[in-house]
C-alpha positions as CSV (number, residue, x, y, z in Angstrom):
1,X,-35.6,-1.4,58.4
2,X,-34.9,-2.3,61.8
3,X,-36.7,-1.5,65.5
4,X,-35.1,-0.5,68.0
5,X,-35.5,-2.2,71.1
6,X,-37.3,-0.8,73.9
7,X,-34.7,-0.8,76.8
8,X,-35.8,-3.3,79.8
9,X,-37.0,-1.4,83.0
10,X,-34.6,-1.2,86.2
11,X,-35.9,-4.1,88.6
12,X,-35.9,-2.9,92.0
13,X,-37.0,-5.2,95.1
14,X,-37.9,-4.1,98.5
15,X,-37.3,-6.2,101.5
16,X,-38.4,-4.8,104.9
17,X,-38.4,-5.7,108.4
18,X,-37.9,-9.5,108.3
19,X,-36.9,-9.0,112.3
20,X,-34.4,-12.0,112.1
21,X,-32.9,-13.0,115.1
22,X,-29.2,-15.3,116.0
23,X,-31.3,-18.6,116.9
24,X,-32.3,-20.4,113.5
25,X,-36.0,-21.2,115.2
26,X,-36.2,-17.3,116.4
27,X,-40.0,-16.2,115.7
28,X,-41.8,-13.1,116.0
29,X,-45.5,-13.5,117.3
30,X,-45.2,-17.2,116.2
31,X,-43.6,-16.5,112.9
32,X,-40.6,-17.7,112.1
33,X,-38.7,-14.9,110.7
34,X,-35.9,-17.1,108.9
35,X,-38.2,-19.6,107.1
36,X,-40.9,-16.3,106.3
37,X,-37.6,-14.3,104.6
38,X,-37.3,-17.7,102.6
39,X,-40.6,-18.0,101.4
40,X,-40.5,-14.3,100.3
41,X,-37.1,-15.0,98.2
42,X,-38.7,-18.0,97.0
43,X,-42.0,-16.3,95.6
44,X,-39.8,-13.3,94.1
45,X,-37.6,-15.8,92.0
46,X,-40.6,-17.8,91.5
47,X,-42.8,-14.6,90.2
48,X,-40.5,-12.1,88.8
49,X,-36.6,-13.4,88.6
50,X,-33.9,-11.7,89.4
51,X,-34.0,-7.9,90.2
52,X,-31.4,-5.2,89.5
53,X,-31.0,-3.7,93.2
54,X,-32.3,-4.5,96.4
55,X,-33.7,-2.1,99.1
56,X,-33.6,-3.2,102.3
57,X,-35.4,-0.6,104.5
58,X,-34.7,-1.8,108.2
59,X,-35.7,-3.8,111.2
60,X,-33.7,-6.6,109.6
61,X,-32.9,-8.0,113.1
62,X,-35.0,-8.0,115.6
63,X,-32.2,-8.8,118.4
64,X,-29.3,-6.6,116.6
65,X,-27.0,-9.7,116.8
66,X,-24.3,-9.6,114.2
67,X,-25.2,-13.2,113.4
68,X,-29.1,-12.2,112.4
69,X,-27.5,-9.9,109.9
70,X,-25.2,-12.4,108.2
71,X,-28.1,-14.5,107.7
72,X,-29.7,-11.8,106.1
73,X,-26.5,-11.5,103.7
74,X,-26.4,-15.2,103.2
75,X,-30.0,-15.2,102.2
76,X,-29.5,-12.5,99.7
77,X,-26.9,-14.7,97.8
78,X,-29.4,-16.1,95.2
79,X,-29.3,-12.9,93.5
80,X,-27.1,-11.6,91.7
81,X,-27.5,-7.6,92.2
82,X,-26.1,-5.6,95.0
83,X,-28.1,-4.5,98.1
84,X,-28.6,-1.5,100.3
85,X,-29.1,-1.8,103.8
86,X,-30.5,1.0,106.1
87,X,-31.3,0.8,110.1
88,X,-34.3,0.4,111.9
89,X,-35.9,1.1,115.6
90,X,-34.9,-2.8,116.0
91,X,-31.4,-2.9,114.9
92,X,-28.4,-2.1,116.2
93,X,-26.6,0.3,113.7
94,X,-22.9,-0.3,114.2
95,X,-23.4,-4.3,113.5
96,X,-25.8,-3.6,110.7
97,X,-23.3,-1.2,109.2
98,X,-19.9,-3.8,110.1
99,X,-21.5,-6.6,108.5
100,X,-23.1,-4.9,105.2
101,X,-19.7,-3.7,104.8
102,X,-19.0,-7.6,104.5
103,X,-21.8,-7.9,101.5
104,X,-20.7,-4.6,100.0
105,X,-24.1,-3.3,100.9
106,X,-23.1,0.1,102.8
107,X,-24.1,2.6,99.9
108,X,-26.3,5.5,100.8
109,X,-26.8,7.0,97.0
110,X,-27.0,4.6,94.5
111,X,-27.7,5.5,90.7
112,X,-28.9,3.2,88.5
113,X,-30.8,3.1,84.9
114,X,-31.7,6.9,85.0
115,X,-33.1,6.8,88.7
116,X,-31.3,7.7,92.1
117,X,-32.3,5.9,95.0
118,X,-31.0,7.8,98.3
119,X,-31.1,5.8,101.4
120,X,-31.8,7.7,105.0
121,X,-31.1,6.3,108.6
122,X,-34.2,7.3,110.4
123,X,-33.0,5.1,113.4
124,X,-32.7,6.8,116.9
125,X,-30.7,4.5,119.3
126,X,-32.8,2.9,121.9
127,X,-36.1,4.7,120.6
128,X,-39.1,2.9,118.9
129,X,-40.0,6.1,116.9
130,X,-37.6,7.9,114.3
131,X,-35.8,10.9,113.3
132,X,-33.5,12.2,110.6
133,X,-30.6,14.2,111.8
134,X,-29.8,17.6,110.6
135,X,-27.0,15.4,108.8
136,X,-29.5,13.3,107.0
137,X,-31.3,16.1,106.0
138,X,-28.2,17.8,104.7
139,X,-27.1,14.4,102.7
140,X,-30.6,14.3,101.2
141,X,-30.7,17.8,100.3
142,X,-26.8,17.6,98.5
143,X,-27.7,14.4,96.9
144,X,-30.6,15.9,95.4
145,X,-28.5,19.1,94.4
146,X,-26.1,16.8,92.4
147,X,-28.6,15.3,90.2
148,X,-31.3,17.6,89.8
149,X,-32.6,16.2,86.6
150,X,-32.9,12.7,87.3
151,X,-35.6,11.0,89.0
152,X,-35.6,10.0,92.8
153,X,-36.4,7.4,95.1
154,X,-36.3,8.4,98.8
155,X,-35.9,5.5,101.0
156,X,-36.2,5.3,104.8
157,X,-37.5,3.2,107.7
158,X,-40.1,5.1,109.7
159,X,-43.4,6.4,107.9
160,X,-42.9,10.7,107.2
161,X,-47.2,10.6,107.2
162,X,-50.3,9.8,109.2
163,X,-51.1,6.5,108.0
164,X,-54.7,6.1,110.6
165,X,-53.7,4.0,112.7
166,X,-53.9,6.1,116.6
167,X,-51.2,3.5,118.1
168,X,-48.3,4.2,115.3
169,X,-48.6,7.6,115.1
170,X,-46.4,8.2,118.0
171,X,-43.8,6.0,116.3
172,X,-43.5,7.5,112.9
173,X,-41.0,10.4,112.1
174,X,-41.1,12.9,114.6
175,X,-39.7,15.7,112.5
176,X,-41.6,14.8,109.3
177,X,-41.8,18.8,108.4
178,X,-38.4,19.1,108.3
179,X,-37.9,16.2,106.3
180,X,-40.9,17.6,103.9
181,X,-39.1,20.9,103.7
182,X,-36.3,19.4,101.7
183,X,-38.4,16.9,99.4
184,X,-40.7,19.9,98.5
185,X,-37.4,21.7,97.0
186,X,-36.4,19.1,94.3
187,X,-39.3,18.2,91.7
188,X,-37.7,15.0,90.7
189,X,-38.4,13.0,94.0
190,X,-41.0,10.7,92.5
191,X,-41.2,8.1,95.3
192,X,-40.8,8.2,99.2
193,X,-40.6,5.0,100.5
194,X,-40.3,3.0,103.7
195,X,-41.6,0.2,106.2
196,X,-41.7,0.1,109.9
197,X,-45.7,0.0,109.6
198,X,-46.0,-3.9,108.4
199,X,-48.5,-3.1,106.1
200,X,-49.1,-1.9,102.2
201,X,-50.0,1.8,102.4
202,X,-50.0,3.9,99.2
203,X,-51.2,7.5,98.7
204,X,-50.0,10.8,97.0
205,X,-48.6,14.1,98.4
206,X,-47.8,17.1,95.9
207,X,-47.0,14.7,92.8
208,X,-44.9,12.4,94.9
209,X,-45.9,8.7,95.3
210,X,-46.1,7.4,99.0
211,X,-45.2,3.9,99.3
212,X,-45.3,1.8,102.5
213,X,-44.2,-2.3,102.2
214,X,-45.4,-5.1,104.0
215,X,-43.1,-7.4,106.4
216,X,-41.2,-10.1,105.3
217,X,-42.7,-11.7,108.4
218,X,-46.1,-10.4,110.5
219,X,-48.4,-7.6,109.3
220,X,-50.1,-4.9,111.5
221,X,-54.4,-4.7,111.3
222,X,-54.6,-1.3,108.8
223,X,-56.6,1.6,110.5
224,X,-56.3,-0.1,114.0
225,X,-56.5,2.4,116.8
226,X,-54.0,0.0,119.3
227,X,-51.6,-3.0,118.2
228,X,-53.2,-5.8,116.4
229,X,-52.0,-8.0,113.8
230,X,-54.1,-9.1,110.6
231,X,-53.6,-12.5,109.3
232,X,-51.9,-11.6,105.9
233,X,-49.2,-13.4,104.4
234,X,-45.4,-12.2,104.5
235,X,-44.7,-9.4,101.4
236,X,-42.6,-7.3,99.6
237,X,-42.3,-4.7,96.8
238,X,-41.3,-5.1,93.4
239,X,-40.7,-2.1,91.3
240,X,-39.9,-1.1,87.7
241,X,-38.3,1.9,86.4
242,X,-37.9,3.6,83.1
243,X,-35.5,5.8,82.0
244,X,-38.6,7.8,80.8
245,X,-39.5,8.7,84.5
246,X,-42.0,6.2,84.5
247,X,-42.5,3.3,86.7
248,X,-45.1,0.4,88.4
249,X,-45.3,-0.9,91.2
250,X,-46.7,-4.4,93.0
């Protein structure tokens, strides 16, 4: 008699808001962003090992330079898996797409391990707030319509809910109602994942897990009414997905 080995979960790493710069010593409020990203990567490999997929959810570069995106791409070469990148408000979208193409990181809809991952561009050129163009909302709906029975993760840069921080309320996703009108039509959406707010945030909405992830550099103070930085280490999110539709995150 043999016992069927339980399938290994799909391991996904989210990296967000590294704010890299062309200058090797570039810093954000005193934190050298290249060094903090490298520290996060080292921690991931030490604690978890290799992921199966990397989701990079915006503000990859602080200065929008081609050099900064190439630093990000080169930094990910220690991982033996694909990555997918989307833009945040600090990114130069055209430069990001150009360099992402060099690293095969332009996919917007990834299917792996019985799950689908949909990457949305919420960046608005020259603005801190985010919005999803009609074309992005259509893309989301069409991707979900094609795979109605496959659990889905939707990722974007800007927060689509109020996070209880007054100064960040006006710089989130401005057309969040239109976003939720699409998501609410599809019960297979299990997770909505974002960056931008430089802090961990978890809640549930109509059975959908809402997850924000700390930056790989500085963290903003949770619940603050005005801009404030909290003395917390660089962060990331590790998720494990099972074909059953179950998942865990830390």
